[in-house]
C-alpha atoms as one frame of an Amber mdcrd trajectory, in Angstrom:
protein
  -1.348  20.737   8.729  -0.562  21.325  12.395   2.343  19.487  13.993   2.260
  18.039  17.533   3.008  20.726  20.105   4.857  20.789  23.412   7.865  19.032
  24.874   6.059  15.701  24.679   6.758  15.325  20.951   9.796  17.593  20.597
  12.222  14.725  20.903  15.628  14.078  19.426  13.922  12.904  16.209  12.033
  16.148  15.484  14.111  17.084  12.413  14.056  13.474  11.185  10.253  13.436
  11.294  10.061  16.751   9.437  12.297  15.383   6.691  10.121  12.269   6.383
   6.906  14.307   6.224   8.362  16.483   3.460   9.352  13.412   1.467   5.942
  11.761   1.797   4.035  14.883   0.719   6.341  15.335  -2.262   5.958  11.689
  -3.255   2.178  12.058  -3.140   2.382  14.985  -5.565   4.654  13.135  -7.986
   2.547   9.974  -8.059  -0.714  11.878  -8.541   0.739  13.916 -11.398   2.052
  10.794 -13.145  -1.249   8.896 -12.816  -3.382  11.840 -13.941  -1.118  12.517
 -16.920  -1.446   8.904 -18.038  -5.221   8.869 -17.552  -5.691  12.035 -19.590
  -9.384  12.343 -18.752  -9.819  12.610 -14.998  -7.706  14.333 -12.352  -7.267
  14.037  -8.610  -9.438  15.993  -6.212  -8.037  16.806  -2.780  -9.802  16.446
   0.546  -7.796  17.720   3.504  -8.995  16.558   6.906  -8.109  16.910  10.566
  -8.174  14.242  13.230  -9.707  15.328  16.536  -7.231  13.288  18.580  -4.235
  14.787  16.753  -3.036  15.413  13.228  -4.765  14.934   9.913  -4.175  14.108
   6.305  -4.618  14.761   2.638  -6.839  12.379   0.677  -6.479  12.619  -3.097
  -9.004  10.718  -5.217  -9.390  10.054  -8.938 -12.663   8.612 -10.324 -14.309
   7.772 -13.645 -11.165   8.228 -15.668 -10.141   6.828 -19.022  -7.820   4.286
 -17.373  -8.530   4.548 -13.653 -12.053   3.857 -12.434 -11.208   4.709  -8.831
  -7.982   5.454  -7.070  -6.629   7.172  -4.021  -3.196   8.416  -3.015  -3.461
   9.400   0.629  -1.069  10.877   3.163  -1.517  11.245   6.900   0.448  12.795
   9.751  -1.225  11.678  12.969  -0.464  11.256  16.661  -2.144  10.494  19.977
  -2.151   8.504  23.182  -1.631   4.765  23.205  -5.031   3.291  24.057  -5.927
   0.005  25.722  -7.256  -1.244  22.387  -3.898  -0.543  20.762  -2.081  -2.328
  23.573  -4.201  -5.466  23.455  -4.948  -5.781  19.738  -1.941  -4.101  18.105
   0.638  -5.053  20.776   1.857  -1.464  21.082   3.348  -0.271  24.375   4.120
   3.320  25.351   2.453   6.568  26.369   2.063   8.340  23.018   2.629   7.639
  19.348   3.290   9.413  16.042   2.804   8.083  12.507   3.241   9.478   9.024
   2.832   7.674   5.744   1.447   7.391   2.260  -1.000   4.726   1.140  -2.365
   4.230  -2.349  -4.761   1.912  -4.142  -5.551   2.152  -7.851  -8.493   0.296
  -9.428  -8.453   0.383 -13.255 -11.347   0.405 -15.704 -10.012  -2.293 -18.048
  -9.806  -5.798 -16.506  -6.515  -6.320 -18.316  -4.944  -3.510 -16.265  -4.003
  -4.684 -12.762  -5.009  -3.092  -9.505  -2.071  -1.954  -7.421  -1.476  -1.035
  -3.795   1.489   0.516  -2.027   2.367   2.237   1.225   5.400   3.641   2.994
   5.195   4.676   6.653   7.179   5.706   9.716   6.082   5.217  13.341   7.373
   6.411  16.721   6.477   5.552  20.326   7.205   7.800  23.330   7.420   7.428
  27.083   5.951   9.759  29.712   8.842  12.228  29.303   8.369  12.406  25.542
  11.494  10.461  24.624  11.425   7.955  21.772  11.270   4.393  23.085  10.714
   2.663  19.762  10.504   3.578  16.091  10.293   1.742  12.806   9.652   1.886
   9.076   7.264  -0.271   7.099   5.879  -0.463   3.614   5.796  -2.221   0.302
   3.991  -2.476  -3.018   2.045  -5.278  -4.664   0.195  -6.053  -7.877  -3.269
  -7.585  -8.240  -3.884  -8.525 -11.885  -7.146  -9.977 -13.160  -5.400 -11.565
 -16.120  -1.851 -12.814 -15.888   0.838 -11.370 -18.154   4.139 -12.839 -17.093
   6.202 -10.007 -18.529   4.207  -7.547 -16.400   4.785  -9.599 -13.251   8.501
  -9.781 -14.040   8.722  -6.029 -14.652   6.948  -5.119 -11.412   9.017  -7.447
  -9.254  12.326  -6.591 -10.892  11.654  -2.870 -10.408  11.560  -3.298  -6.637
  14.406  -5.790  -6.611  16.569  -3.169  -8.346  15.521  -0.595  -5.745  16.391
  -2.898  -2.832  19.556  -4.662  -3.994  21.947  -1.708  -3.425  21.002  -1.726
   0.273  21.155  -5.470   0.848  20.770  -8.191  -1.817  19.049 -10.457   0.698
  16.206  -8.009   1.291  14.228  -8.475  -1.930  13.828 -12.276  -1.573  13.069
 -11.841   2.126  10.459  -9.125   1.642   9.018 -10.765  -1.468   8.387 -13.896
   0.627   6.879 -11.764   3.393   4.513 -10.214   0.847   3.500 -13.641  -0.494
   2.668 -14.740   3.043   0.946 -11.521   4.154  -1.478 -10.673   1.327  -3.307
 -13.959   1.655  -6.955 -14.786   2.232  -6.367 -17.565   4.734 -10.097 -18.260
   4.872  -9.934 -19.212   1.161  -7.324 -21.961   1.323  -4.430 -19.483   1.500
  -5.261 -17.846  -1.801  -3.073 -14.799  -2.454  -4.748 -11.476  -3.221  -2.582
 -11.043  -6.315   0.896 -11.924  -7.550   2.644 -10.156  -4.699   5.466  -7.673
  -4.657   7.354  -6.680  -1.523   6.243  -6.108   2.058   8.152  -5.281   5.225
   7.392  -3.903   8.665   9.094  -2.949  11.947  12.436  -2.062  10.346  14.030
  -0.553  13.456  17.151   1.597  13.078  20.050   0.626  15.311  21.358   4.195
  15.487  21.150   7.551  13.708  23.248   6.377  10.760  21.065   3.312  10.332
  17.960   5.519  10.486  19.320   7.539   7.572  20.012   4.332   5.652  16.486
   3.041   6.210  15.110   6.440   5.207  17.048   6.175   1.918  15.735   2.625
   1.494  12.165   3.889   1.863  12.845   6.629  -0.676  14.230   4.127  -3.176
  11.103   2.007  -2.881   8.720   4.957  -3.037  10.517   6.360  -6.069  10.341
   2.945  -7.795   6.551   2.842  -7.823   5.790   4.993 -10.872   8.244   3.235
 -13.223   7.098  -0.146 -11.867   3.359   0.345 -12.445   2.660   2.973 -15.090
   4.226   1.143 -18.071   1.987  -1.850 -17.302  -1.160   0.288 -17.092  -0.269
   2.115 -20.294   0.425  -1.118 -22.185  -2.845  -2.860 -21.225  -5.323   0.048
 -21.122  -6.417  -0.233 -24.777  -6.959  -4.001 -24.847 -10.541  -4.944 -25.822
 -12.709  -6.654 -23.196 -16.316  -7.735 -22.650 -18.772  -8.968 -20.040 -16.754
 -12.112 -19.268 -13.683 -10.091 -18.307 -15.746  -7.616 -16.275 -17.420 -10.421
 -14.339 -14.043 -11.967 -13.488 -12.684  -8.566 -12.489 -15.585  -8.109 -10.066
 -15.117 -11.587  -8.588 -11.430 -10.934  -7.963 -12.265  -7.513  -6.552 -14.484
  -9.296  -4.057 -11.438 -11.205  -2.821  -9.612  -7.872  -2.542 -12.385  -6.534
  -0.310 -12.294  -9.651   1.842  -8.586  -9.293   2.527  -8.765  -5.595   3.347
 -11.648  -5.933   5.785 -10.642  -9.205   7.440  -6.854  -9.384   7.462  -5.146
  -6.080   6.621  -3.338  -4.633   9.650  -3.203  -1.126   8.198  -6.972  -1.004
   7.798  -7.486  -2.363  11.307  -4.969   0.105  12.787  -6.727   3.043  11.148
 -10.158   1.978  12.337  -8.976   1.201  15.880  -7.161   4.538  16.285 -10.202
   6.580  15.255  -8.808   7.208  11.809 -10.891   8.780   9.082 -13.126   5.965
   7.866 -13.764   7.515   4.446 -10.034   7.644   3.732  -9.364   4.179   5.165
 -12.067   2.522   3.072 -10.953   4.403  -0.030  -9.098   1.176  -0.859 -12.317
  -0.656  -1.688 -13.279  -0.974  -5.378 -16.412   0.720  -6.767 -17.757  -2.606
  -8.042 -17.378  -6.186  -6.805 -19.371  -9.403  -6.742 -19.646 -12.614  -4.787
 -20.959 -15.465  -6.914 -21.575 -18.698  -5.088 -18.665 -21.149  -5.442 -17.486
 -19.722  -8.750 -14.837 -21.894 -10.404 -13.059 -20.764 -13.589 -13.016 -23.107
 -16.559 -10.002 -25.407 -16.592  -7.288 -24.142 -18.928  -8.832 -20.669 -19.178
  -6.974 -17.360 -18.627  -9.000 -16.969 -15.440  -7.771 -20.344 -14.160  -4.191
 -19.341 -15.038  -4.501 -16.262 -12.841  -6.018 -18.249  -9.986  -3.173 -20.776
 -10.160  -0.661 -17.923  -9.809  -2.526 -16.749  -6.702  -2.397 -20.220  -5.162
   1.238 -20.960  -5.985   3.738 -18.105  -5.444   6.456 -17.793  -8.072   9.865
 -16.176  -8.196   8.877 -13.598 -10.819  12.161 -11.697 -10.724  13.991 -14.794
 -11.980  11.479 -15.986 -14.596
């Protein structure tokens, strides 16, 4: 993949960006290998693309697997000019920008296996002379089960708490709360998309040493994903299910679609910066449904899941 040319982007952070790009591409390989090995039936296909305005990416998709019905682990290294749309709608100021990150969404076959989403990204803004005027990290990971297993929720949350605590023990509760408040369908009485995880954005380094620390923090979170999610998928993949479970899975997937298309800033950023639509909408499930005013039966497993999505819990402490 080509890198941005000229003095405009050859700033004091050039080597830092290269290091981040190398990490993200390596993480993509490791996650895809782990998921494909667990699935055992399907493998990832790779679609490399270029962006006319600058940069490109590598979309890696798995479909019709034994465990994973549809999934994508995508990386992008993109850059361009700050547009008026970005200034007004994304509140970004500057002359040019650079972004590199990984984003993944995995939709399982079995309704007892949860969907998961994660991303880790780095962003820079430049002035007319090509100097960095702002830069930040963002990311996180969250779990969207269709049926609630408390031990799975505890395992997922504790995995990221363990990754974050060595950097600052206040970060996990802070970013867990941020996740609970971000992945919410506000148009549905503040119903959460799932049982949360961690989410953070605009982590700005104070200096070069702090940039290295935040880089290591991102690595710790990215490296935590496979051990956080794969044991859950492996444990639940063989559980028997029927039409009732599939119908509920499709209803909850509909709520997933609603969040991504109405509220998700990453989706909106990609679409408003002329990103590759096929890769951006990779996050949508292959099947979903919208039944009119569906209400789960009181006391049912479906109602238990819905209650967890309406009332955030401190899973790491349960």
